[in-house]
N, C-alpha and C positions, 0 to 999 in steps of 0.2 A: 341384240342381247349383250354383246361385248361392250357397248356404250355404257351399260349399267355397271359392269364389273371393272371397267378400266380405271376409274378413280380409286376404287378400293385396292386394286392390284398395285397401282402406282404408289398409294399410301403405304401399303405393306412393304414394298420394295424400299421406299425411303426410310421407313422405320427400321428395317433390317440393316441398312447401311449406317444409320445413326448409332444404333446399338452395338455395332461391330467394334471390337477392340483388338489391339495388337496383343500378342502373347506376353505374359509377364517375364521379364528377363530372369535368367537363372540366378543371378546374385540377389534377387529379391524374392525368390520362391520360398526360402526358408522363413520368411517373415521379417518385418521391419524394413528399415532403410539402411543401406550401407553407412556405417558411422562417418566415413569421410565425406559423404554427400549431405549430411544433415546441416552443417553450417552453410553450405552452398545454397540451400533452399530459402534461407532468410532473405527477405526483400523480393522474392519471386512472386509474380502474379498468381492468383488463385487458378487462373486458366493456363499457366505456363505448362509446357510439356513435362517439366520436371515434377510439378505438383500433380498433374494429371496421372503421371506414372505412380505416384504415391497412392492416389485413389485406387488405381488398378491393382496395386500390390496388396492392398488390405483385403482380408477375407470378407468383410462386410462393408456396406456403405456407411458413411459417417452420419452422425446426428448433428445438424447445424443448430447453433445457438446464436442469437443476436443480442447485442447489448449496446448501451450508449456510454461513450467515453467523452466526458464533457458534453458538447453538443453534437459530436460526430457518432454516427452509428457504425459499429464494427461487428465482427462475428468470429466464431471459432467452430471448428469441426472436431467432434469426439469420435474416436474409434475405441470405445470402452473395452470391447473384447480383445483388442490388440494393444491396449495400454498406451494409446497415442492421442495427443491433442495438438492441433495446429491453430494458433491464433492469427487472425488477419486484421490489418488496420482498416481504416475507413476507405482506403483506396483499393482494398482487396489484395494487399501484398502480405506475405507471411512475415509476421513480427516475432513470434515465439513458437518453438516446437517443444512440447513436453512429452517425456517418456516416463511411464510409471512402473514401479516394481511389482505392483499387485498387493502392496502392504495395506492399502485402503480398500474399503468396500466398493468405492466408486469405479475403479479401474482394475482390469486384469493385468497380468505382467506383460510388459513390452518384450517381444521375442527377439528383437535384433540386438546388435552391438551398440554400446553407448560411445559417445565421442571421447577422445583423449584417453583411451584405455581404461575408462571407468567401468565398473560392474556393479550390479545391485548387491553383491556380496560385500562390497567395500564398506568398512566402518570409517569413522572420522579419521583415525590415524593413517589408513591407506589412502584416503582422499587427499589428505595433507601431503603425504609422501609423493603422490602423483602430480598434484597441482600446486603445491606450496601453500603457505598460509592464505586464508581468504582475505580479500580486501574488506569485506563487510560480513559481520555476523548478525543474523536477525534472530531476535528472541521470538518465542512462540506466543500465541494467544491460545490458552487451553481450549481444547475441543474445537478449534477453528483453524489455526495456522500452526504448522509444525516449525521447529527451529530450522534454520538454513544458513548456508554460506553463499556469498556472491563473489564472483570473479569477473568484474566488468570488462577488464582488458581481454579476457578470454571469451566473453559473451556467454557466460555460464552462471546458472544458479542451481545449487544443490539443496534439496529439501530432504531432511532426515525423518526416520520413522518414529520420532519421539518429540515430546513437547519439552523435554528437559535439555537445555542447552549444554549442561555439563556431562551428559551421558556419552562417554568415549566409545561405548559399544554400539551407538546408534548407527544404523546402516542407511544407505541411500534409499529414499522412497520415491524421489522424483528428480529428474535432470531436465532443466529447461535451457534451451539454446536460443540466443538472440544475437543481434548484431553487436560485435565487440565495440567498447568505447575506447577511444584513444586518449 
């Protein structure tokens, strides 16, 4: 009789071990990723311990999306309820990490700290005071792309909650971190 149950028991044991996860570290229990760790994730493999820890720290599993960039297939993971998106290149390495304020219908607010002392309450004057003048200012495309500022040397793109590039009261809607350009 044991010969019939042994494979099922072995499978159950294996599945219990595969699904076992380490506890979430205390610095990640409040939600989000420690701000100092966000830039360190860029270039890491999708399967790296650091990005596996991000998956574990989120309250819900991500939704995976696949897309083609030129002829290469790449993907991103959305945690819409946690306001987070991680873009991966064709090799499966983190290319961009985006944190959202909840100002759009697509994403809820990211609960963690933002890099470089930024907060979602910051308007354009506060962003400029903290980071300096942007290297690039991007105009908006109404109803599609909001206006934004880019800091390539810092590996940062800020998107504001308006389509009006002259709105000084515009607040941060999204912060995207990538590899800094030298």
